[in-house]
MARSE-590009 format. One record per residue: residue number from 0; residue in three letters; x, y, z of N, C-alpha, C, O in turn. Coordinates in Angstrom, 3 decimals. Example, Ala and Ser with C-alpha at 12.3 -4.5 7.8 and 13.67 -1.06 7.14 Angstrom:
2
resi/resn/n.u/n.v/n.w/ca.u/ca.v/ca.w/c.u/c.v/c.w/o.u/o.v/o.w
0/ALA/13.190/-5.690/7.800/12.300/-4.500/7.800/13.200/-3.300/7.800/14.236/-3.319/8.465 $
1/SER/12.850/-2.250/7.080/13.670/-1.060/7.140/12.900/0.030/7.870/13.409/1.138/8.039 $
//
This chain:
245
resi/resn/n.u/n.v/n.w/ca.u/ca.v/ca.w/c.u/c.v/c.w/o.u/o.v/o.w
0/MET/0.767/-1.198/0.072/-0.098/-0.329/0.240/1.490/1.259/-0.098/2.692/1.448/0.089 $
1/GLN/0.229/1.955/-0.685/1.295/3.608/-0.969/0.847/4.427/0.184/-0.297/4.738/0.516 $
2/LEU/1.831/4.670/0.648/1.526/5.612/1.921/2.030/7.925/1.349/2.926/8.664/0.940 $
3/THR/0.435/7.879/1.847/0.924/9.580/1.370/1.226/10.015/2.360/0.827/9.703/3.482 $
4/ILE/2.396/11.233/1.877/2.453/12.258/3.725/1.828/13.617/3.066/1.842/13.965/1.885 $
5/PRO/1.225/14.332/4.315/0.527/15.165/3.426/2.022/16.823/3.241/3.146/16.892/3.737 $
6/LYS/1.605/17.380/2.743/2.702/18.475/2.474/3.141/19.821/2.449/3.892/20.543/1.793 $
7/LEU/2.143/19.890/3.718/2.039/20.791/4.476/2.319/20.633/5.802/3.172/21.295/6.394 $
8/PHE/1.904/20.118/6.103/2.667/20.272/7.800/2.523/18.691/7.930/1.599/17.933/7.636 $
9/ILE/4.386/18.379/8.744/4.080/17.182/9.558/4.772/17.024/10.546/5.907/17.472/10.712 $
10/PHE/3.900/16.120/11.568/3.982/16.391/13.164/4.848/15.109/13.530/4.542/14.026/13.032 $
11/CYS/5.698/15.199/14.214/6.682/14.192/13.961/7.372/14.149/16.067/8.477/14.510/16.472 $
12/THR/6.007/13.490/17.031/6.425/13.495/18.440/6.511/14.873/19.052/6.928/15.122/20.183 $
13/GLY/5.928/15.998/17.888/6.179/17.797/18.991/6.928/18.466/18.071/6.952/19.693/17.973 $
14/LEU/7.757/17.432/17.152/8.640/18.273/15.858/7.609/18.640/14.871/6.633/18.168/14.288 $
15/LEU/8.471/19.962/14.995/7.008/20.927/13.461/8.384/20.649/12.092/9.432/20.068/12.372 $
16/THR/8.098/21.158/10.761/9.499/21.128/9.950/9.403/22.404/10.163/8.600/23.035/10.850 $
17/SER/10.795/22.936/9.154/10.643/24.210/9.468/9.901/24.621/8.301/10.566/25.477/7.719 $
18/ASN/9.141/24.458/7.883/8.484/25.318/6.562/7.208/25.480/7.316/6.803/26.618/7.079 $
19/ALA/6.137/24.659/8.367/5.224/24.304/8.896/5.117/26.337/9.283/5.710/26.541/10.342 $
20/PHE/4.761/27.162/8.910/4.029/28.079/10.077/5.057/29.566/8.965/4.866/30.779/8.873 $
21/GLY/5.973/28.741/8.407/6.473/30.167/7.835/7.870/29.935/8.164/8.778/30.269/7.402 $
22/GLN/8.136/29.125/9.768/9.248/28.684/10.153/10.759/28.668/9.660/11.110/27.512/9.892 $
23/GLY/11.805/29.321/9.119/13.040/29.708/8.410/13.406/27.925/8.911/12.894/27.083/9.649 $
24/ALA/14.885/28.053/7.771/15.196/27.003/7.925/16.361/27.067/9.106/16.790/28.218/9.182 $
25/ASN/17.079/26.054/10.169/18.216/26.072/10.791/17.559/26.800/11.821/18.374/27.658/12.161 $
26/THR/16.120/26.970/12.769/15.790/27.941/13.603/14.625/26.696/14.193/13.957/25.892/13.543 $
27/LEU/14.719/26.951/15.834/14.039/26.510/17.156/12.523/27.098/17.001/12.430/28.287/17.307 $
28/SER/11.543/26.576/16.653/9.999/27.407/17.407/10.212/27.250/18.341/11.123/26.543/18.770 $
29/LEU/9.315/27.959/19.041/9.039/28.105/20.451/8.426/26.881/21.073/7.953/26.602/22.175 $
30/ALA/8.572/26.418/20.222/7.449/25.049/20.963/8.323/23.977/20.939/7.915/22.947/21.476 $
31/GLU/9.972/23.967/20.202/10.631/23.667/19.683/11.432/23.398/21.095/11.677/22.357/21.705 $
32/ARG/11.632/24.312/21.267/12.799/25.688/22.463/12.057/25.084/23.746/12.732/25.109/24.775 $
33/GLN/11.203/24.728/23.809/10.696/24.634/25.411/10.441/22.435/25.377/10.336/21.459/26.120 $
34/ALA/10.469/22.776/24.183/10.377/20.789/24.809/11.849/20.572/24.697/12.088/19.388/24.932 $
35/GLY/12.802/21.173/24.461/14.231/20.591/24.856/15.318/21.015/23.303/16.531/21.225/23.287 $
36/TRP/14.313/21.023/22.115/15.541/20.723/21.391/16.620/21.631/21.228/16.485/22.719/21.787 $
37/GLN/17.889/21.381/20.445/19.245/22.018/20.500/19.361/22.122/19.021/18.948/21.150/18.387 $
38/LEU/19.919/23.269/18.267/20.395/23.031/16.857/21.870/22.856/17.170/22.522/23.528/17.969 $
39/LEU/22.445/21.499/16.155/23.645/20.982/15.960/23.957/21.935/14.573/25.063/21.672/14.101 $
40/PHE/23.047/23.205/13.673/24.131/23.664/12.856/23.260/24.902/12.499/22.298/24.967/11.734 $
41/ASP/23.812/25.805/13.207/23.293/26.903/13.050/22.872/27.819/11.487/22.549/29.005/11.423 $
42/GLY/22.986/26.953/10.469/23.099/27.435/9.181/24.143/28.638/9.022/24.020/29.130/7.901 $
43/LYS/24.940/29.146/9.638/25.785/29.931/9.150/27.506/29.301/9.698/28.436/29.804/9.067 $
44/THR/27.893/28.262/10.810/28.992/28.105/10.692/28.904/26.636/11.397/27.991/26.104/12.029 $
45/THR/29.946/26.278/11.114/30.272/25.330/11.904/30.684/24.679/12.899/31.225/23.579/13.013 $
46/THR/30.277/25.715/13.840/30.445/26.155/15.137/29.577/24.582/16.303/28.363/24.560/16.504 $
47/GLY/30.359/23.701/16.761/29.699/22.685/17.069/30.125/21.150/16.715/29.846/20.144/17.368 $
48/TRP/31.168/21.277/15.035/31.487/20.498/14.647/32.800/20.277/14.809/33.507/21.200/15.211 $
49/ARG/33.364/18.975/14.513/35.527/19.138/14.044/35.323/17.582/12.957/34.347/16.975/12.515 $
50/GLY/37.043/17.385/12.854/37.417/16.078/12.193/36.882/15.108/12.880/36.965/15.452/14.059 $
51/ALA/36.263/13.848/12.786/36.217/12.789/13.350/38.152/12.557/13.665/38.897/12.554/12.685 $
52/TYR/38.604/12.420/14.777/39.294/12.145/15.366/40.929/13.290/15.167/42.059/12.915/14.854 $
53/ALA/40.421/14.778/15.506/41.199/15.927/14.975/39.858/16.510/15.832/38.704/16.231/16.157 $
54/ASP/41.286/17.897/15.979/40.682/18.595/16.897/39.906/19.738/16.307/39.417/20.521/17.121 $
55/ARG/39.711/19.966/15.034/38.901/21.175/14.551/38.671/20.545/13.193/39.150/19.493/12.770 $
56/PHE/38.036/21.194/12.728/37.602/21.655/11.013/37.751/20.844/10.315/38.863/20.370/10.543 $
57/PRO/37.087/20.137/9.215/38.368/20.026/8.021/38.853/21.667/6.894/37.888/22.412/7.064 $
58/THR/39.429/22.079/6.352/39.908/22.989/5.785/39.321/22.713/4.516/38.839/23.751/4.063 $
59/LYS/39.150/21.647/3.688/38.353/20.956/2.894/37.024/20.450/2.506/36.582/19.761/3.426 $
60/GLY/36.211/20.518/1.509/35.578/19.082/1.028/34.188/19.934/1.952/33.431/20.529/1.186 $
61/TRP/33.824/20.029/3.407/32.573/20.075/3.989/32.785/22.029/3.802/33.851/22.642/3.861 $
62/VAL/31.461/22.579/3.586/31.169/23.995/3.282/30.073/24.294/4.317/29.630/23.500/5.146 $
63/VAL/29.781/25.322/4.166/28.585/25.868/4.631/28.225/26.749/3.660/29.052/27.611/3.365 $
64/LYS/27.244/26.730/3.131/26.241/27.441/1.845/25.296/27.662/1.922/24.655/26.885/2.630 $
65/ASP/24.428/28.974/1.209/22.929/28.992/2.024/21.821/28.551/2.699/20.637/28.323/2.450 $
66/GLY/22.624/28.500/3.695/22.076/27.563/4.355/21.751/25.774/4.687/20.859/25.070/5.161 $
67/GLU/22.957/25.658/4.158/23.151/24.232/4.122/24.916/23.828/4.572/25.831/24.615/4.331 $
68/LEU/25.061/22.888/5.040/26.438/22.309/5.588/26.371/21.183/4.442/25.494/20.322/4.381 $
69/ARG/27.475/21.336/3.515/27.380/20.634/1.801/28.846/20.048/2.807/29.485/20.436/3.786 $
70/GLY/28.850/18.709/1.689/29.712/17.284/1.991/30.092/18.080/0.171/29.111/17.858/-0.540 $
71/GLU/31.152/18.832/-0.574/31.063/19.190/-1.654/32.306/18.034/-1.985/33.336/18.649/-2.259 $
72/LEU/32.478/16.761/-2.032/32.697/15.579/-1.699/33.470/14.884/-3.583/32.728/14.602/-4.524 $
73/GLN/34.609/14.806/-3.622/34.563/14.147/-4.737/35.870/12.382/-5.378/36.297/11.909/-6.431 $
74/GLU/35.926/12.163/-4.248/37.063/11.017/-4.577/36.233/10.203/-4.671/36.282/9.726/-5.804 $
75/GLY/35.039/9.519/-3.753/34.941/8.832/-3.549/34.995/7.217/-2.924/34.656/6.077/-3.241 $
76/ALA/35.395/7.659/-2.264/35.931/6.195/-1.512/35.693/6.964/0.253/36.078/8.048/0.690 $
77/GLU/35.163/6.211/0.696/34.919/5.863/2.475/35.650/6.557/2.776/36.778/6.177/2.460 $
78/SER/35.609/8.134/3.628/35.938/8.324/4.278/37.719/9.013/3.853/38.542/9.254/4.736 $
79/GLY/37.970/9.207/2.448/38.928/9.394/1.681/39.141/10.653/1.133/40.236/10.987/0.678 $
80/ASP/37.942/11.534/1.151/38.444/13.201/0.723/38.173/13.915/1.624/39.344/13.955/2.002 $
81/ALA/37.639/14.573/2.377/37.772/15.370/3.415/37.696/14.909/5.100/38.072/15.349/6.186 $
82/GLY/36.909/13.656/4.517/36.932/12.613/5.760/35.455/13.537/6.762/34.947/14.644/6.590 $
83/ASP/35.196/12.491/7.730/33.939/12.698/8.303/34.338/13.650/9.551/35.377/13.961/10.133 $
84/ILE/32.963/13.945/9.651/32.929/15.410/10.918/32.110/14.999/11.868/31.162/14.299/11.510 $
85/VAL/32.252/15.301/13.189/31.292/15.287/14.109/30.789/15.979/15.427/31.735/16.645/15.849 $
86/THR/29.563/16.120/16.363/29.340/16.515/17.166/30.613/16.677/18.109/31.207/15.669/18.491 $
87/LEU/30.907/17.586/18.374/31.716/17.898/19.911/31.369/16.684/20.911/32.003/15.860/21.570 $
88/LYS/30.290/16.950/20.719/29.399/16.685/22.075/29.379/14.768/21.735/29.597/14.180/20.676 $
89/LYS/29.122/14.363/22.733/28.315/12.510/23.155/26.755/12.564/23.565/26.269/13.343/24.384 $
90/TYR/25.958/11.414/22.706/25.167/11.502/23.156/24.663/10.241/23.730/25.410/9.278/23.555 $
91/ARG/23.405/9.994/24.471/23.437/8.616/25.013/21.433/8.239/24.453/21.112/7.322/23.698 $
92/ASN/20.771/8.914/24.890/19.045/8.888/24.153/18.890/10.496/23.802/19.147/11.551/24.381 $
93/PHE/18.305/10.083/22.484/18.056/11.635/21.893/17.074/11.341/20.741/17.042/10.317/20.059 $
94/GLU/16.317/12.374/20.653/15.801/12.143/19.108/16.162/13.130/18.212/15.706/14.245/18.463 $
95/LEU/17.025/12.988/17.004/17.774/13.670/16.177/17.016/13.968/15.088/16.510/12.975/14.565 $
96/ALA/16.769/15.029/14.569/16.299/15.499/12.894/17.454/16.358/12.409/18.307/17.137/12.835 $
97/PHE/16.863/15.587/10.874/17.705/16.489/9.730/16.950/16.436/8.628/15.932/15.745/8.584 $
98/ASP/17.401/17.208/7.565/17.081/17.013/6.573/18.700/17.142/5.653/19.678/17.871/5.816 $
99/TRP/18.360/16.007/4.621/19.115/15.743/3.419/18.799/15.973/2.419/17.609/16.039/2.113 $
100/LYS/20.090/16.235/1.318/19.982/16.182/-0.373/21.002/14.754/-0.775/21.811/14.452/0.102 $
101/LEU/20.994/14.120/-1.705/21.297/13.760/-2.402/21.460/13.206/-4.236/20.825/12.316/-4.802 $
102/GLY/22.577/14.148/-4.821/22.796/13.607/-5.742/22.365/11.782/-6.258/22.312/10.804/-5.512 $
103/LYS/21.981/11.869/-8.550/21.798/10.519/-8.280/23.252/9.573/-8.408/24.328/10.077/-8.728 $
104/GLY/23.115/8.508/-8.180/24.729/7.645/-7.399/25.125/8.186/-6.040/26.288/8.424/-5.712 $
105/GLY/24.250/8.328/-5.417/24.852/9.389/-4.540/24.653/8.130/-3.393/24.053/7.090/-3.665 $
106/ASN/25.317/8.446/-1.956/25.795/8.087/-0.996/26.767/8.251/0.122/27.989/8.377/0.040 $
107/SER/26.093/8.230/1.067/26.861/8.810/2.752/26.002/8.587/3.405/25.063/8.018/2.848 $
108/GLY/25.838/8.957/5.139/24.873/8.200/6.050/24.943/9.052/7.220/25.964/9.737/7.158 $
109/VAL/24.500/9.200/7.894/24.379/9.588/9.339/24.830/8.940/11.057/23.901/8.707/11.830 $
110/LYS/26.007/8.745/11.425/25.803/7.671/12.707/25.672/8.496/13.657/26.024/9.675/13.694 $
111/TYR/25.039/7.726/14.618/25.586/7.602/16.116/26.228/6.401/16.891/26.541/5.283/16.480 $
112/PHE/26.341/7.019/18.252/27.814/6.010/18.855/28.592/6.044/18.644/29.373/5.231/19.139 $
113/ILE/29.079/7.110/17.639/30.926/6.940/17.034/31.400/6.527/18.436/30.543/6.604/19.316 $
114/GLU/32.017/6.313/18.614/33.557/6.731/20.035/34.896/6.784/19.945/35.666/6.903/20.897 $
115/GLU/35.296/6.662/18.347/36.078/7.042/18.061/37.670/6.323/18.485/38.694/6.891/18.865 $
116/ARG/37.435/5.082/18.283/38.642/4.494/19.139/39.526/4.241/18.215/39.407/4.045/17.006 $
117/GLN/40.625/4.272/19.069/41.791/3.766/18.772/42.720/2.956/18.553/43.014/2.596/19.693 $
118/PRO/43.343/2.457/17.902/44.067/3.496/16.768/42.605/3.593/15.566/41.692/2.969/15.025 $
119/LYS/43.189/4.702/15.694/42.116/5.451/13.588/41.634/3.898/12.977/42.148/2.823/13.284 $
120/PRO/41.013/4.020/12.455/41.366/2.747/10.797/41.834/3.656/9.945/41.417/4.728/9.509 $
121/ALA/43.047/2.830/9.757/44.133/3.335/7.977/42.592/3.690/6.870/42.510/4.851/6.470 $
122/LYS/41.711/2.915/6.530/41.411/3.026/5.168/39.730/3.446/6.131/39.818/3.440/7.359 $
123/GLY/38.788/3.670/5.704/37.513/3.954/5.624/36.731/4.804/6.776/37.510/5.632/7.248 $
124/SER/35.728/4.852/7.246/34.910/5.153/8.425/35.197/4.533/10.124/35.588/3.453/10.567 $
125/GLN/34.917/5.394/10.534/34.330/5.062/12.015/33.652/3.824/12.385/32.633/3.549/11.751 $
126/ALA/33.877/3.368/12.911/31.852/2.087/13.514/31.361/2.679/13.939/31.675/3.489/14.811 $
127/GLY/30.012/2.381/13.253/29.104/3.170/14.530/27.467/2.855/13.772/27.287/2.149/12.780 $
128/TYR/26.528/3.504/14.460/25.148/3.036/14.313/24.812/4.219/12.838/24.566/5.423/12.910 $
129/GLU/24.883/3.624/11.984/24.583/4.306/10.357/23.121/4.480/10.120/22.501/3.546/9.611 $
130/TYR/22.460/5.684/10.467/21.500/5.716/9.466/21.667/5.745/7.890/22.247/6.753/7.486 $
131/GLN/21.419/5.176/7.281/22.097/4.920/5.417/21.344/5.834/4.353/20.359/5.268/3.879 $
132/LEU/21.463/6.486/4.107/21.357/7.663/2.544/22.352/7.080/1.789/23.523/6.821/2.065 $
133/ILE/21.594/6.890/0.632/22.276/6.262/-0.807/20.720/6.451/-1.664/19.578/6.629/-1.240 $
134/ASP/21.441/6.285/-3.437/20.217/6.331/-4.000/19.914/4.820/-4.497/20.526/4.347/-5.454 $
135/ASP/18.840/4.026/-3.718/18.521/2.847/-3.368/17.970/2.938/-4.671/17.114/2.058/-4.582 $
136/ALA/17.873/3.355/-5.729/17.445/2.268/-7.326/18.416/1.939/-7.563/18.587/0.729/-7.712 $
137/ASP/19.463/2.802/-7.706/20.220/3.206/-8.819/22.185/2.925/-8.773/23.001/2.847/-9.691 $
138/TYR/22.393/2.813/-6.781/23.492/2.375/-6.735/23.737/1.303/-6.779/22.977/0.442/-6.338 $
139/ILE/25.314/0.956/-7.539/25.374/-0.563/-8.043/26.549/-0.934/-6.549/27.475/-0.151/-6.336 $
140/TYR/26.340/-2.182/-5.635/27.531/-2.591/-4.743/28.179/-4.069/-4.918/27.546/-5.038/-4.497 $
141/ASN/29.856/-4.294/-5.745/29.806/-5.018/-5.835/28.840/-5.828/-7.049/28.275/-6.886/-6.768 $
142/GLY/28.748/-5.320/-8.156/28.207/-5.401/-8.762/26.592/-5.581/-8.630/26.225/-6.267/-9.584 $
143/LYS/26.057/-5.405/-8.227/24.785/-5.537/-8.171/24.179/-4.345/-7.084/24.775/-3.702/-6.220 $
144/HIS/22.071/-4.326/-7.698/21.760/-3.414/-6.892/21.714/-3.806/-5.090/21.719/-4.911/-4.548 $
145/LEU/21.680/-2.706/-4.605/21.396/-2.960/-2.895/20.866/-3.694/-2.197/19.871/-3.038/-1.892 $
146/PRO/20.806/-4.388/-1.816/19.703/-4.763/-0.633/19.300/-4.500/0.260/20.033/-3.665/0.790 $
147/ALA/18.092/-4.829/1.106/17.179/-3.393/1.724/18.601/-3.495/2.768/19.423/-2.880/2.089 $
148/ASP/19.150/-3.828/3.729/19.424/-3.684/4.770/20.871/-2.416/4.599/21.138/-1.589/5.471 $
149/LEU/21.442/-2.529/3.595/21.980/-1.454/2.590/21.679/-0.177/2.160/22.561/0.634/1.878 $
150/LYS/19.991/0.166/2.057/19.097/0.844/1.668/19.207/2.434/2.613/19.884/2.650/3.617 $
151/THR/18.231/3.433/1.826/18.537/4.516/2.509/17.386/3.718/4.627/16.928/2.621/4.945 $
152/ALA/17.445/4.664/5.130/17.072/4.354/6.436/17.070/3.049/7.275/16.413/2.631/8.228 $
153/SER/18.320/2.482/6.334/18.391/1.050/7.821/19.836/1.220/8.511/20.762/2.011/8.332 $
154/ILE/19.658/0.307/9.236/20.771/0.414/10.407/21.670/0.200/9.194/20.989/-0.610/8.566 $
155/TYR/22.729/0.402/8.487/23.452/-0.152/7.862/24.078/-1.669/7.741/25.293/-1.816/7.870 $
156/ASP/23.675/-2.195/7.623/24.344/-3.766/7.363/23.596/-4.562/8.426/23.762/-5.782/8.433 $
157/VAL/22.562/-3.838/9.578/21.913/-4.053/10.193/20.806/-4.329/10.203/20.589/-5.537/10.301 $
158/VAL/19.934/-3.669/10.138/18.639/-4.262/10.338/17.580/-2.946/8.768/17.465/-1.777/8.401 $
159/ALA/17.304/-3.797/8.590/16.743/-3.095/7.386/15.546/-2.240/7.100/14.506/-2.845/7.360 $
160/ALA/15.379/-1.129/6.686/13.719/-0.047/6.642/13.366/-0.666/5.758/13.907/-1.090/4.737 $
161/ARG/11.718/-0.757/6.478/10.860/-0.928/5.629/10.038/0.105/4.434/8.897/0.527/4.618 $
162/LYS/10.804/0.382/3.290/9.959/1.617/2.687/10.346/1.077/1.316/10.992/0.041/1.160 $
163/PRO/9.808/2.026/0.128/9.973/2.466/-0.391/11.275/2.597/-1.198/12.248/2.176/-0.572 $
164/ASP/11.560/3.101/-2.502/13.042/3.937/-3.107/12.566/4.553/-3.069/11.392/4.688/-3.414 $
165/VAL/13.712/5.642/-2.346/13.249/7.043/-2.371/14.873/7.611/-4.182/15.820/7.188/-4.844 $
166/THR/14.169/8.510/-3.994/14.524/9.834/-5.106/15.336/10.647/-4.596/15.179/11.430/-3.659 $
167/MET/16.322/10.417/-5.316/17.142/11.460/-5.387/16.885/13.032/-5.572/15.879/13.607/-5.155 $
168/GLY/17.551/13.415/-6.006/18.081/15.066/-5.995/16.817/16.355/-5.262/16.608/17.553/-5.453 $
169/GLN/16.248/15.334/-4.424/14.961/16.714/-3.681/15.515/16.088/-2.278/16.177/15.077/-2.041 $
170/TRP/14.892/17.253/-1.332/15.637/17.419/0.099/13.834/16.542/0.888/12.614/16.651/0.766 $
171/HIS/15.180/15.491/1.891/14.236/14.385/2.717/14.515/14.858/4.158/15.593/15.098/4.701 $
172/GLN/13.391/14.921/4.579/13.140/14.726/5.994/13.430/13.559/7.075/12.658/12.601/7.068 $
173/SER/14.709/13.584/8.191/14.643/11.814/8.647/15.082/12.619/10.171/15.449/13.763/10.444 $
174/ARG/14.816/11.289/11.025/15.015/11.502/12.348/15.372/10.421/12.605/15.501/9.540/11.755 $
175/ILE/15.619/10.268/13.926/16.491/9.042/14.934/16.369/9.671/16.058/16.662/10.809/16.425 $
176/VAL/15.551/8.116/16.914/14.934/7.841/17.761/16.255/7.052/19.159/17.163/6.250/18.946 $
177/VAL/16.017/7.416/19.909/17.447/5.947/21.216/16.927/6.904/21.704/16.797/8.114/21.521 $
178/ASN/16.441/5.540/22.874/15.857/5.610/24.011/16.149/4.338/24.870/15.556/3.259/24.873 $
179/ASN/17.416/4.836/25.727/17.275/3.333/26.321/17.997/2.043/24.744/18.993/2.276/24.059 $
180/ASN/17.152/0.916/24.637/17.507/0.458/23.643/16.595/-0.111/22.407/16.606/-1.029/21.587 $
181/ARG/15.724/1.121/22.829/14.845/1.045/21.671/15.356/2.272/20.645/15.722/3.375/21.051 $
182/ILE/15.310/1.864/19.243/15.252/2.240/17.743/14.463/2.978/17.319/13.369/2.685/17.801 $
183/GLU/14.378/4.053/16.464/12.886/4.280/15.766/13.909/4.985/14.686/14.840/5.630/15.169 $
184/HIS/13.822/4.922/13.586/14.408/5.249/11.469/12.870/6.059/11.267/11.781/5.503/11.408 $
185/TRP/13.017/7.069/11.013/11.898/7.642/10.174/12.445/8.681/9.012/13.472/9.356/8.949 $
186/LEU/11.301/8.518/8.106/11.788/8.897/6.889/10.650/10.056/6.403/9.553/9.605/6.075 $
187/ASP/10.814/11.268/6.349/9.934/11.918/5.695/8.422/11.477/6.357/7.568/11.093/5.558 $
188/GLY/8.192/11.513/7.341/7.002/11.714/8.764/6.720/10.389/8.304/5.816/10.424/7.469 $
189/VAL/7.280/8.868/8.597/6.866/7.874/8.550/7.818/6.545/9.412/8.767/6.098/8.768 $
190/LYS/7.606/6.046/10.582/8.278/5.700/10.959/8.512/4.393/10.286/7.617/3.549/10.263 $
191/VAL/9.562/4.206/9.791/10.083/2.711/9.000/11.266/2.586/9.284/12.178/3.118/8.652 $
192/LEU/11.472/1.490/10.793/12.230/0.773/11.462/12.488/0.655/12.717/13.128/1.651/13.054 $
193/SER/12.352/0.071/13.447/12.121/0.315/14.979/12.658/-1.279/15.211/12.284/-2.226/14.518 $
194/VAL/13.608/-1.364/16.328/14.214/-2.208/16.984/14.668/-2.093/17.589/15.322/-1.051/17.550 $
195/ASP/14.878/-3.161/19.033/14.888/-3.074/20.187/16.370/-4.069/20.266/16.354/-5.292/20.129 $
196/ARG/17.750/-3.157/20.544/18.740/-3.467/20.929/18.965/-5.129/21.440/19.513/-6.030/20.805 $
197/ASN/18.443/-5.176/22.584/18.100/-6.320/23.143/17.786/-8.092/22.414/18.002/-9.244/22.790 $
198/SER/17.077/-7.325/21.019/16.101/-8.252/21.046/17.214/-9.734/19.544/18.274/-9.791/18.920 $
199/ASP/16.148/-10.422/19.729/17.510/-11.538/18.988/17.486/-11.114/17.730/18.133/-11.808/16.945 $
200/SER/16.792/-9.938/17.181/17.179/-9.808/15.539/17.767/-9.020/15.634/18.521/-9.123/14.666 $
201/PHE/18.132/-7.860/16.351/18.969/-7.318/16.403/20.278/-7.189/16.964/21.041/-6.222/16.977 $
202/ARG/20.466/-9.045/17.706/21.835/-9.224/18.052/21.952/-10.529/16.799/22.939/-11.250/16.943 $
203/GLN/20.935/-10.899/15.491/21.657/-11.904/14.643/22.502/-11.251/14.013/23.648/-11.590/13.719 $
204/GLY/21.506/-9.488/13.594/21.351/-8.552/12.347/23.066/-8.132/12.769/23.883/-8.006/11.856 $
205/VAL/23.421/-7.968/14.028/24.829/-7.669/13.980/26.060/-8.791/13.654/27.010/-8.574/12.902 $
206/THR/25.831/-9.934/14.338/26.241/-11.069/13.811/26.309/-11.965/12.268/26.882/-13.019/11.992 $
207/ASP/25.540/-11.126/11.514/25.396/-11.198/10.845/26.311/-9.891/9.317/26.299/-9.923/8.086 $
208/SER/26.914/-9.009/10.289/27.352/-7.804/9.402/29.026/-8.548/9.637/29.556/-9.613/9.955 $
209/LYS/29.559/-6.296/8.981/30.798/-6.472/8.484/31.310/-6.382/10.168/32.444/-6.647/10.566 $
210/PHE/29.555/-5.711/11.444/31.149/-5.597/12.516/30.449/-6.274/13.631/29.987/-5.783/14.661 $
211/LYS/30.467/-7.741/13.139/30.585/-8.961/14.209/32.089/-8.909/14.769/32.069/-9.632/15.765 $
212/ALA/33.333/-8.416/14.607/33.942/-8.480/15.060/34.518/-7.078/16.067/35.516/-7.036/16.787 $
213/TYR/33.396/-5.913/15.778/34.005/-5.056/16.586/33.222/-5.414/18.040/32.065/-5.038/18.223 $
214/ALA/33.773/-5.976/18.784/33.827/-5.426/20.426/32.371/-4.575/21.362/32.322/-3.379/21.650 $
215/GLY/31.728/-5.221/21.550/30.205/-4.414/22.141/29.617/-3.850/20.966/28.754/-2.991/21.147 $
216/PHE/29.961/-4.211/19.638/28.625/-3.145/18.822/27.321/-3.090/19.034/26.571/-2.138/18.820 $
217/ALA/27.039/-4.259/19.512/25.449/-4.237/20.401/25.224/-3.437/20.743/24.259/-2.861/20.240 $
218/GLN/25.856/-2.896/21.704/25.780/-2.139/23.165/26.423/-0.991/23.436/26.646/-0.752/24.623 $
219/ILE/26.958/0.174/22.198/27.307/1.236/22.616/26.653/1.997/23.522/25.552/2.409/23.156 $
220/PRO/26.925/2.217/24.311/26.018/3.520/25.060/26.271/4.122/24.680/25.624/4.097/23.633 $
221/GLU/27.300/5.441/24.642/26.978/6.394/23.600/28.223/6.837/22.606/29.215/6.164/22.325 $
222/GLY/27.818/8.402/22.077/29.095/8.379/21.225/28.299/9.683/20.333/27.103/9.974/20.351 $
223/HIS/29.321/10.275/19.634/29.148/11.718/19.023/27.645/10.546/17.498/27.352/9.371/17.274 $
224/ILE/27.168/12.200/16.858/26.389/11.892/15.821/28.153/12.109/14.645/29.240/12.643/14.865 $
225/LEU/27.458/11.237/13.253/28.934/11.492/13.052/28.398/11.322/10.916/28.082/10.361/10.214 $
226/LEU/28.571/12.862/10.645/28.000/13.314/9.179/29.425/12.540/8.048/30.554/12.913/7.732 $
227/GLN/28.628/11.410/7.763/30.148/10.916/6.413/30.525/11.344/5.397/29.756/11.570/4.463 $
228/ASP/31.283/11.467/5.369/32.563/11.433/4.099/32.588/10.273/2.868/33.647/9.680/2.661 $
229/HIS/31.105/9.894/1.862/31.626/8.710/1.408/32.225/8.888/-0.688/32.227/8.205/-1.712 $
230/GLY/32.636/10.301/-0.202/33.456/10.595/-1.869/32.137/11.139/-2.921/32.243/11.452/-4.107 $
231/HIS/30.668/11.137/-1.924/29.748/11.986/-2.869/29.123/13.233/-2.447/28.965/13.414/-1.240 $
232/SER/28.808/13.976/-3.152/28.077/15.116/-2.599/26.938/15.003/-2.203/25.998/14.536/-2.846 $
233/VAL/26.912/15.519/-0.848/26.061/15.935/0.039/25.599/17.698/1.020/26.242/18.723/1.245 $
234/ALA/24.161/17.230/1.350/24.031/18.511/1.740/22.827/18.447/2.856/21.867/17.838/2.383 $
235/PHE/22.604/18.888/4.167/22.369/18.834/5.381/21.868/19.880/5.907/22.653/20.785/6.189 $
236/ARG/20.499/20.049/6.175/20.414/21.644/7.295/19.670/21.169/8.619/19.903/20.244/9.397 $
237/ASN/18.741/22.099/8.582/17.633/21.740/9.907/18.636/20.319/11.019/18.185/19.208/11.295 $
238/LEU/19.612/20.713/11.313/20.078/19.245/11.705/20.008/19.995/13.477/20.383/21.085/13.911 $
239/LYS/19.317/18.752/14.157/18.461/19.424/15.671/18.901/18.124/16.430/19.461/17.090/16.067 $
240/ILE/18.385/18.623/17.725/18.381/17.588/18.659/18.413/17.370/19.844/19.375/17.709/20.533 $
241/LYS/17.046/16.576/20.463/16.157/16.785/21.757/16.870/15.725/22.508/16.727/14.565/22.123 $
242/PRO/17.693/16.006/23.630/18.449/14.418/24.237/16.983/14.206/24.877/16.093/15.055/24.929 $
243/ILE/16.929/12.740/25.403/16.673/12.530/25.982/16.827/11.801/27.500/17.220/10.634/27.494 $
244/PRO/16.583/12.336/28.587/16.923/11.973/30.197/17.353/10.516/30.593/17.603/10.243/31.767 $
//
């Protein structure tokens, strides 16, 4: 059954889209501030972010333009261009909301529970739970179209999101909710994934994934939020978070 999402207003546990009632991008409404939401991106600066395994923001690749935090990336390698960027703060239980846009054939991701374990990976990105962002229909991986657990809004390689393929070249709204061991992924106002980290299905997903050798991966307690450099240009805006006590 095809789901129809209202274009004007989308309400998700009290979170309003930036367009509702004329609210500008990268701002918080009075209701959001009262509910405890905090901006992770002010639309003008990179305050609150740094390079992964670094003490400063990358000098190339990631830029702020027209109220967007853009990864202008071209190398096509995972964390091989400007590198990933992470929040200065760590988070344990939270709601994270963000808008994103990718072009045809694009690949990126938003990771959470990033620990920056040493030593730094010689290649690739720091392991963590990844809200996958990718061209579902056209991205080719190992010569094949993507399986469900590598498509947009999945916990990459662990739990598949249940949704149709996502259209590239337009803005989408995503949300991640972590409350103790319960994880939800939302896409354009629809909950597309819900899982408990104590469940057999989640543990089996980790066992079957590329992360099976990462000690404690199924129960990482907290970490940074990470925006991934996967060598494809990506844009973010309206990055905001609400810590859950």
